[in-house]
Every structure is written in structure tokens, then in C-alpha cells.
Phi, psi and omega in degrees: 000130181275178187297336183297345189257002182258124180300144178292109178264003182296318183230073180284165174286170178309116182306144173282153178279128183238083183260327176246123191229130178255139177246117177257115189104107188247051172280202179302308183292312185299316176306311182298312178299319175307316176299312178307313190285321181289326179292334183268013177085011181271148175276125182246128178255106181272130185230121171209138185289345185265110178298325179301317180298314179302311175302318182291327180294317179294322175301316180297314177300319178295316180295319180300313182289328175300318174294326180295317177299315181297329183269001177069029175274330176223168179262169185290325172299323179287328175298309179305321181295317179302312179301318184291338180278000187243113177235146183243152179214165179250007185228140177302338179303337182295346181272002185303330176266003191284142171277334179214140176240127179241121176259138177223045175284169182308157190277077179225122188299318184299315178303312182292325175299317180296322178297319178291322178295320178296324181286321179310326184286340190235338180271168180296167181289333186262001178295131177275135176249124183235135176262139179268013183300149170243357185230333187264164191281120173286329181293322176295316176304315184296313185296331179276351181274159181287331179227080189302331186292343184261005181260130179210180178250140172230103189259102176274171178242153185268134357282131183303321181295332186265320194275134188274341186282137169226129175261117181263113191254121179246145173262175177295348183260346188288135180280140177307323179296323174296320177292317184295320184292319178294322179294320177295315173310307182305319182292320180295334176284350183089017184265168171248095185277142172235143179268128178221162177270174186276102168212155183307131180083345180054226179266299190301304184285336174299323177279318184294316186293325172301317176296317177303312183304316179292325176295319178298316181298318174310310177294318180300328185274359178061029179292319179212161183286160175301322176295324183284319183296312184292318175298322184293316183283334177284308187277332182272333178239356177077022182282147183292335176224155167285159189289335180273331171292325181288329176292322179295324183286317180293323191107113183304321179296319179298316182298318180297315177304312174300320182284333174294319186290321180294319181291323182303322181273320184269336187050025177277123177303329180298338182263348174291120188307125173310131181318318183301329177296320174289328181291316180294315182299317183292330178279358180079010175271070192265014177114214184303319185297332180263351183092351178198139174209248170293324181247163167253139188244156188283350170195153177305136180087348184279150172266000183267109175283145183236155178298148180217189182297335180269354179299136179294145179285158185299316181255097189253010181284140184276337185205166171292147185259182178260166181270134179231115178236340175231147186225137176253130178244125186261125180126162187221012175277188184293325181287321184291314181292328174298309180297317176304317178296319181295314180292323182294320177293331176277006172092011180271146169286135181234135172246122183253101182254130180237178180293344178213157173297323183296318178303305177309317188285326181289327179292324170295326175294322175301318176298319181297323175299312180299317175295322179299319178299321179297321176302306181305328179273004184076013183265352180208141181276159181296329180290318182295318176303313180298314184297314182295313184298316182298334182280352183258126180252107177287142182217150183262009182201154181294341182303340184289346179275014190300328184247008185280159179265340179223133179239123182244120177263138178224050181263195188297148183282069182225123184301316179300320178296314181287330177295322179293320177292322172296324177295328180283320175300323180299331181276326189268326187281143180294160177299137176094346175293144176264139188248126181232146174248140175267015183307144176257346184216348187267152182290126172301318182300329178289330169291321183297317181292345175285358183244169172268002184225060185302333182292344177271354187259139184208161177262133171236091178272096175284161179247145182272133000280135185299313181300328185270322187278132190276341187274142161224124176276118182266113192248113177268139167269173174292348182257346186291134182289148177306313184291329172298315181296315180300317182299316187290321177297318174295326181288324175301321181294324182288331178264011177059048173241158181260108180279137169236142181266136175212161175276174186272072176228158188309135177075350178055229179264297196295307188289329180291334177264333186282317193280329172300321176297320173296317178299319179288328168299321174298315178300322178302319181291315183303320183275007179057029182284320181207163179276159174304315179299314179295324181293309177302317179296319179298317184288322182288308183279321183274326183252354179072024181281141182296333175218145172295164184296325179284325171302315181294315180303315182295328180288308183294327180108125187289336178284327175293319180296320178292326175298318182288321179296315180299316179299316181297312181298318180296323184284317187264342176059030181261129185300337180285350178263355177306128183305139180299134181304324178299323177298319181290321183291313175310312178298316177303324180276009185071012184268089188263355182118206184298326187291337178254358179089355181207128171221246172284334171230165182264151185230150175294133176285139178273000000 
């Protein structure tokens, strides 16, 4: 739905007063919304046909406010006032005097339609009816209502008291005054509302669930373990939770429902629910609430995962490794110097080789500055800095790698360049030396085949900046020897990095999940569904992402992003992975992000 269907909120009519609010459905989300409203001074009518749920909602609010008193955030008098503003009922008739009704019953259209029909019979003509759905059609619910102009969506995020984002969803039928009133209410609650049109998932979940679906499919294909997929996205992208753990938290059945709705509208295969979601849901393994989903939990409703048959063994190395005491790093850029710094700080002897001795010395000088900053911040002693620097030997040719135990290349992301380099490494490195590539998108096996010892070649994908980022994707080809794999995992542990295993296919784990998500964000802008700022805000506030997708694209570089998108599309042949035309147009125009001063946004020139 384009912007023409979203009411203009810039000059709204005078907002309606929303002082008495009914919340229908007192599950986790409904109870959280009720807490937010009562704390903000609203009279709240909680309605649930299950008396147990109503009692639990009261108990939850009592416990939450007691904690707030203990932490001196509110007084006992304020607590009593909050509790007095929350009343619970089991009949929709209780909503008769409400100015706004928010329904948060389970994601079932017929159930929601029945709730709205019941509300039509009891509320005032000017009462706003809001659905908390994130998957079903707000327009359809409005059309089935007696007064569609007062129906909209108000999508809070879980846990509602903590999460700042609220998506205010309007249909083509929604009156601007209703949108303005709910938007003003959200701001008064201390939330950050964004205005969106009616489509499954809206902004945040529309981007999030496609990513979660791809992660489920990756796990189902046995490409990587659940632990490695989750660790990769936490450590490689700074996300608060891994995708499979998040699916368990959301509910596998809920995720499947959202994806079915998204696929019905988009027909994009990336939204077609991974079969494993259906299998788990049908088996009742819906995640934390059932005590088992992708992980197993110590009890239904618990967030504490316990070991099960899929848990990795304590000693997971497949073979005895080789001894590594000296490392060669090829390259002179940011990544090469960062990797050299990592190895030097961990006590390895490092040979840093570039195309000239001058370039290698400049790279070492960059490392010296980085180590100096660590000393200034108290993270490293001056003695440790001096020891690390002394262990790095700059060189102007790869011949200096003759005695290294591990050679790591970090040169340009160009297959021909890397193949030529590996051909040279094969000649100069001693027998038994491991040859590693830091590629993020090229086939590792193509580098291996440039040598006479493909069994010694492996991928070690560090993340930028290498000294700070904890993740290393360890990429085995079909030819990599077990002991080479075991050695590299052991080396990762020695340099205090977290290794995750993955096979030799485009994007490995992180980029294969990250860049389709970024591409989908661009498509939202192309379709005029939401603005750059709203999408970035939605993912930071609603998903806990450290950066919004457009902030991240401009940092990574639009040319780099486009190259990775093309590789993913070429490998998987999925139409949904085709790079968004807007990305291609910006790259063609030389707008590459922060490094050129303009990408999706403009930046001050330095």
C-alpha cells in the first residue's frame, strides 16, 4: 500500500481525548499494554473471558509496580493509584464507556472479527477500535465493522513496557482524526509512533520475519547448527538474540501465521514459511511457551535452555590439530592490519606482507595507532603493546611466508586476484602450512583449487573491525582436511574469537541472512511504503538492532552491498534475492555511502 492510502498526520484534526481505554485479551501483550496505560494515568478496563487470565494480569501488574517501588521509581501512593486504575471483566459490555479499545486476542481472523462485532454492539459511535495484529488485514477488519472509519491498528512490541516502538496502522478507510488521536496517545505513553499502511508485518515484522524464515530454512538444510546460526548473528551483527532463539520466544506457530499472511500478499518465496516451522507447530513444539521449539527449555514458559540431543559436545574437535606459532597475513588494508593485530596480541609471531615494504610498514604503523588507543583507554598495558608490535615483521613480498604455520590472505575481494595469490602461497609456504582466505562472498574451493594442496585450504572470515568483533566464520570446503578444520578452530580460541562452522556457499551464515533483509528494506522504500527514517527507527526500537538497515548500508558501502547481493542471487537463483533496482541506481550514480559522502543519506565531507 503506497503513501496515498496513509492519512496525512502532519496537519491532523484536533486529537480525540482517550482517557478510558479497554484492553481485550489479557495475555502477555495485553497485560503489558495495560501496565503502560495505567502508569500513564489512563483508566484501563481489562477484558478476558478467562477469569484466570484476568487474575494473572492483576498479579503481574501488582508485581511490576512493587518492583518499581523497591527501585524507587514510583512511590507506594503512586503504586496504589496505578492499581486502582486497572479493573478486569469477562464481558465485552464493560467496554461501553471506553474512548479507545485495543484488542490483542490470538492471531485468528474469525476470533478478531467476533470481538469487533461484539464491540460494535456496545461502544459509543466515536469510540476508536484498534487491533494489535501484526499479521492480519486491518482493512478487512475495518470493512466488516459498522463504522470502518474508526478502526485502525496499534502494534506494540513485546515487552510492551520496555519497547519504545508503536506502529500506528491505517487503512484506506481510517479517519485522520482517529490516527492523530492514537498517535498522540502513543507519544504521551513515552513511545515512538510511526505511521504505516496496512500490509502483513507492517515495517518491523515485515523485515524481521523474512530474516527469521531464512534462518529456519538454513537450519533445516543442516547447513549450520542452531547454536552457530544464533551466535553468528549475535556476534556478527550485534543483535540481542539469535534468530532461532527469537523464533522460540515469539512462538513458532505465531511466526508461521505471520509468514503465511506475508506470502499470501507478496508471493515472494522468501516469505513462504520454511517447512520446519509447520512441522514444529503441528507437533506442538512452539517454543518457550511449550518448553520446546528449536531449543529445549527446563519448563514451559521458561527462557532457560537445557542440553538436548542436538547440543554440541564439550569436546567438539573432529581431529587432532597442527601446531601454529607463526602466522603470515597478506594485505595492507584495514582488514589485514586488524587481523595481524589480533594475532600479535595473542602471542603469535606475525609476518605482515604487502605489495611493497612501504605499504607493509604503513600497515604496521596503523596497528601501532590502534594499540596506542587501547593503551589510552586502559584496555592494554604499554608493555603488552610493545610486545605485540615487536612480534610483527613487515615484508614486501610473500616469500617472507616461507616458515609460517598459517597464512591468512586479506586482499581485494576479487577471485582472480585471490587465486593468483593462493598459487603463489602454494609455492612459498612450507608443507603442512594452512592457507586461509578471509573472503566474505567468493567460493573458498576456487581458491583451494589454485593450489596443489586443497586439503590445506580453509576460510576464516573475520568481521570488521577485526580487533573488536568476536566472530570468525570457519568455512570448510568439500576438500578441507579434518585436522585443518580442528587447527583453525583451536587458533580462533587462542585469539579469543568465537568460531562458527559453515559450508562453502555464498554469504556463509551472516551475509546470507543479513543482506536479503537489507534488500527487503530497500524495496519498502522503493514501494513508498515507509521512509528511511521510519524503517531505521522501527528496526532499532522494535527489533533491538544496533543500527537501522539504511544506516548499516551506508556504513558497509552500497557497492559492497550490491556485490554481495549479486553473488547471493547468482548462487541461490531466487527472484526474491535480486538486488533492489534503487541500490543499483545509487551505485551507478557513485553514491556509495559514507565513504563518498552520499548513499541513502548525505554526509558532511571531511
